[in-house]
C-alpha positions in Angstrom: 0.0 0.1 -0.1 1.3 3.3 -0.8 1.0 6.2 1.4 -0.5 8.6 -1.2 -1.8 8.4 -4.8 -1.9 11.1 -7.2 -4.3 11.0 -10.5 -3.3 13.5 -12.9 0.2 15.2 -13.7 -1.5 18.8 -14.2 -0.4 21.5 -12.3 -2.0 20.4 -9.3 -0.7 16.9 -9.5 2.8 18.1 -10.0 2.8 20.6 -7.0 1.7 17.9 -4.9 4.0 15.3 -6.0 6.9 17.5 -5.5 5.8 18.7 -2.1 5.3 15.1 -1.1 8.9 14.3 -2.5 10.3 16.7 -0.3 8.5 15.8 2.9 9.6 12.2 2.4 6.3 10.8 2.0 6.1 7.9 -0.3 3.4 8.3 -3.2 2.3 7.1 -7.0 1.7 9.6 -9.9 -0.7 8.4 -12.5 -1.5 10.2 -15.9 -2.9 8.6 -18.7 -0.6 10.3 -21.3 2.6 9.8 -19.1 3.8 13.3 -19.4 3.2 16.6 -17.3 0.8 19.6 -18.0 -2.5 18.3 -18.7 -4.7 20.7 -20.3 -2.7 23.4 -19.9 -0.8 22.2 -23.0 -3.6 23.5 -24.8 -3.0 27.3 -23.9 -1.5 29.6 -26.6 0.0 32.2 -23.9 0.0 31.8 -20.3 0.3 35.4 -18.9 -1.4 35.7 -15.8 1.0 33.0 -13.7 2.6 35.0 -10.5 6.6 35.4 -11.4 6.6 35.2 -14.9 8.3 38.5 -16.5 6.9 37.5 -20.1 4.4 35.2 -21.1 4.8 31.5 -22.2 3.1 28.9 -24.4 1.3 25.8 -22.5 3.6 23.4 -24.0 6.7 25.4 -22.6 5.2 25.5 -19.3 4.5 21.6 -19.4 8.0 21.2 -20.5 9.1 23.4 -17.3 7.1 21.2 -15.2 8.7 18.0 -16.6 12.2 19.4 -15.9 10.8 20.0 -12.4 9.7 16.5 -12.1 12.6 15.1 -13.3 14.9 17.4 -10.9 13.2 15.8 -8.2 13.5 12.2 -9.5 9.6 11.7 -9.7 8.0 9.4 -12.3 4.6 9.3 -14.2 3.2 6.3 -14.3 1.2 6.0 -17.8 -2.3 4.7 -16.3 -5.9 5.7 -16.6 -7.8 5.9 -13.5 -11.2 4.1 -13.9 -12.5 3.5 -10.6 -12.1 4.9 -6.9 -13.2 2.6 -4.0 -13.5 3.7 -0.6 -12.4 0.8 1.7 -12.3 0.5 5.5 -8.7 1.8 5.6 -8.2 4.2 2.6 -8.8 3.6 -1.0 -8.8 1.3 -3.9 -7.8 2.8 -7.2 -8.3 0.4 -10.3 -6.5 1.9 -13.7 -6.6 0.2 -16.7 -3.6 -1.8 -16.1 -3.6 -2.6 -12.2 -4.8 -1.6 -9.1 -3.6 0.4 -6.0 -4.1 0.8 -2.4 -3.5 4.0 -0.6 -4.3 6.2 2.4 -4.5 9.3 0.7 -5.7 10.3 -2.6 -5.5 13.4 -4.5 -7.6 13.8 -7.6 -5.9 16.4 -9.6 -7.8 15.5 -12.9 -11.5 15.6 -13.0 -12.8 17.2 -16.4 -13.3 15.7 -20.0 -14.3 17.8 -22.9 -17.8 17.6 -24.2 -18.2 15.8 -27.6 -19.8 17.6 -30.0 -22.6 15.9 -32.3 -23.9 16.3 -35.6 -24.4 14.1 -38.6 -21.4 12.4 -40.3 -19.2 12.8 -37.1 -18.5 9.0 -37.1 -16.4 9.6 -40.2 -14.3 12.4 -38.7 -13.6 9.8 -36.0 -12.3 7.2 -37.8 -10.2 9.3 -40.0 -8.9 11.0 -37.1 -10.0 14.2 -38.3 -12.0 15.6 -35.0 -10.1 16.8 -32.0 -10.9 18.4 -28.5 -7.4 19.2 -27.6 -5.3 21.8 -29.9 -2.1 19.9 -28.6 -3.3 16.6 -29.9 -4.4 18.4 -33.4 -0.8 19.7 -33.3 0.4 15.9 -33.2 -1.0 15.2 -36.7 -0.8 18.3 -38.2 2.2 20.4 -37.3 1.1 23.6 -39.4 -2.4 22.9 -40.3 -3.7 25.4 -43.1 -7.6 25.5 -42.0 -9.3 24.3 -38.9 -12.9 24.7 -38.0 -13.7 25.6 -34.3 -17.1 24.8 -32.6 -17.8 26.7 -29.4 -17.5 30.3 -28.6 -15.8 30.1 -25.5 -12.2 31.3 -24.3 -10.6 27.9 -25.1 -12.1 28.3 -29.0 -10.5 31.8 -29.1 -7.2 30.6 -27.7 -7.1 27.2 -29.7 -7.5 29.9 -32.9 -4.7 31.8 -31.9 -2.7 29.0 -31.6 -3.4 27.8 -35.2 -2.8 31.4 -36.5 0.8 31.1 -34.8 1.6 28.4 -36.9 0.5 30.0 -40.3 -3.1 28.3 -40.6 -6.4 29.9 -40.6 -9.5 29.2 -38.1 -13.1 29.5 -38.4 -15.3 29.7 -35.2 -18.7 28.8 -35.1 -20.8 29.3 -31.9 -24.5 29.1 -31.0 -24.9 32.2 -29.3 -24.5 35.8 -30.5 -21.3 36.9 -29.3 -17.9 35.1 -27.9 -17.9 34.9 -24.5 -14.5 35.4 -22.4 -12.1 37.9 -21.3 -12.4 41.2 -23.4 -8.5 41.3 -24.1 -8.8 37.8 -25.7 -11.9 38.7 -27.9 -10.0 42.0 -28.9 -6.9 39.8 -29.9 -9.2 37.4 -32.0 -11.3 40.2 -33.8 -8.0 42.0 -34.7 -6.6 38.7 -36.6 -8.0 38.4 -40.1 -6.9 34.6 -40.2 -9.7 34.1 -37.8 -13.4 34.2 -39.1 -16.3 34.0 -36.4 -19.8 32.8 -37.4 -22.8 33.4 -34.7 -25.9 31.8 -34.4 -24.4 29.0 -36.2 -24.0 25.2 -35.8 -22.9 22.2 -38.0 -25.7 20.1 -39.7 -23.5 17.5 -41.5 -20.0 16.8 -42.6 -18.4 14.6 -45.3 -14.5 14.1 -46.5 -13.7 14.5 -49.6 -10.2 14.2 -51.3 -8.9 14.3 -47.4 -10.6 17.6 -46.6 -13.9 18.2 -44.5 -16.9 19.4 -46.2 -19.8 20.4 -44.3 -23.4 22.0 -44.1 -24.0 24.5 -41.2 -27.3 26.1 -40.2 -27.5 29.8 -39.3 -31.0 30.7 -38.4 -33.2 29.4 -40.8 -30.4 29.1 -43.6 -28.0 26.5 -44.8 -24.3 27.3 -45.5 -21.7 25.2 -47.1 -18.2 25.3 -45.6 -15.4 23.2 -47.3 -11.6 22.6 -47.2 -10.7 21.9 -43.9 -7.9 20.0 -42.5 -9.8 19.0 -39.1 -12.4 20.2 -36.7 -12.0 20.9 -32.6 -14.8 20.5 -30.7 -14.4 23.5 -27.8 -18.0 23.4 -26.3 -17.0 23.0 -22.8 -15.9 20.2 -20.1 -17.5 18.1 -17.9 -16.6 16.5 -14.5 -15.6 12.8 -14.4 -15.9 12.7 -10.7 -19.4 11.0 -10.7 -18.0 7.9 -13.0 -14.6 8.1 -10.9 -15.9 7.8 -7.5 -17.6 4.5 -7.4 -19.3 4.7 -3.7 -18.0 7.8 -2.4 -20.4 10.9 -2.0 -18.5 14.5 -1.7 -19.8 18.2 -1.5 -18.5 19.8 -4.4 -15.9 22.6 -4.1 -14.0 21.4 -0.9 -10.3 20.6 -1.0 -10.6 18.0 1.8 -14.3 16.7 1.4 -13.4 13.4 3.6 -10.6 11.9 5.3 -7.7 10.9 3.2 -9.5 12.5 0.0 -8.4 15.6 -1.7 -10.0 17.4 -4.9 -7.5 19.7 -6.5 -7.5 22.1 -9.3 -10.1 22.0 -11.9 -11.6 18.9 -10.3 -12.7 20.9 -7.6 -13.1 24.5 -9.4 -14.3 23.6 -12.5 -14.4 26.4 -15.0 -13.3 28.6 -12.4 -10.0 26.9 -12.0 -6.7 28.8 -13.0 -3.0 27.7 -13.1 -2.0 29.7 -9.9 -5.0 28.2 -8.1 -4.3 25.0 -9.2 -0.8 24.7 -7.9 -2.0 25.8 -4.5 -4.6 23.2 -4.2 -2.0 20.6 -4.8 0.8 21.8 -2.3 -2.0 22.4 0.3 -3.0 19.2 -0.1 -0.1 17.4 0.2 1.2 20.1 3.2 -1.8 18.9 4.9 -0.9 15.3 4.6 2.4 15.9 5.7 1.1 17.6 8.9 -1.1 14.6 9.8 2.1 12.3 9.4 4.1 13.7 11.9 
């Protein structure tokens, strides 16, 4: 049995891991990708993290996390947590590879992208042309020429800006009448001629022709044909995975330490209100609490 187990190697999980390592507490760090960073790798620029003189990309920030873990000899186990069961003493965590018993459980991963639905989406899945993280898009298309993004929030705008930085063009379509997010981000998007925004619009049907995506979108009562896209990114929000993960455990949402030995950190706790700095704080605080109880 491990003293502690951390699910997720984003900013919260990495912060907790380093703090537990410094305290000499045994732990296991799990992440399905076996690399640190989590969703932060999608960020075009990080400009609100204390101590950074200049903005850096999410990928660069993830590299810093990787170096930090390497410096402390911390290994990430490439496994996906599938189920958590409360036991008389601690927790049983079942992954896609094995099972773990632990006294303390830190859940630092708790959201997954919402899937978009429209006619023909199965063909995109089969061809690997639909994505929900821009980081995954760049794995397949180093320099995408034209991408359609479904969603009108900050994620869609950030994805569009990242695509433009790589020399591509992006079209954002959203059901609402305007983009929703920070004013500075909206202004930056509106300044880019490579980014077009379509409001009160949604995808109706897609097909693939000569390796490119064609589609029919609905705007009010009209139908418009869009074509020649490399890929589609869904950015319509994220949903919690805690209900599916915590089999026999009921928790009050928004609490860092809702039960003895259980810690909910970062986006898993704060949802869309989560920020990089607060995520790091959650992980460190949880680790310090565990350390204080072990003395």
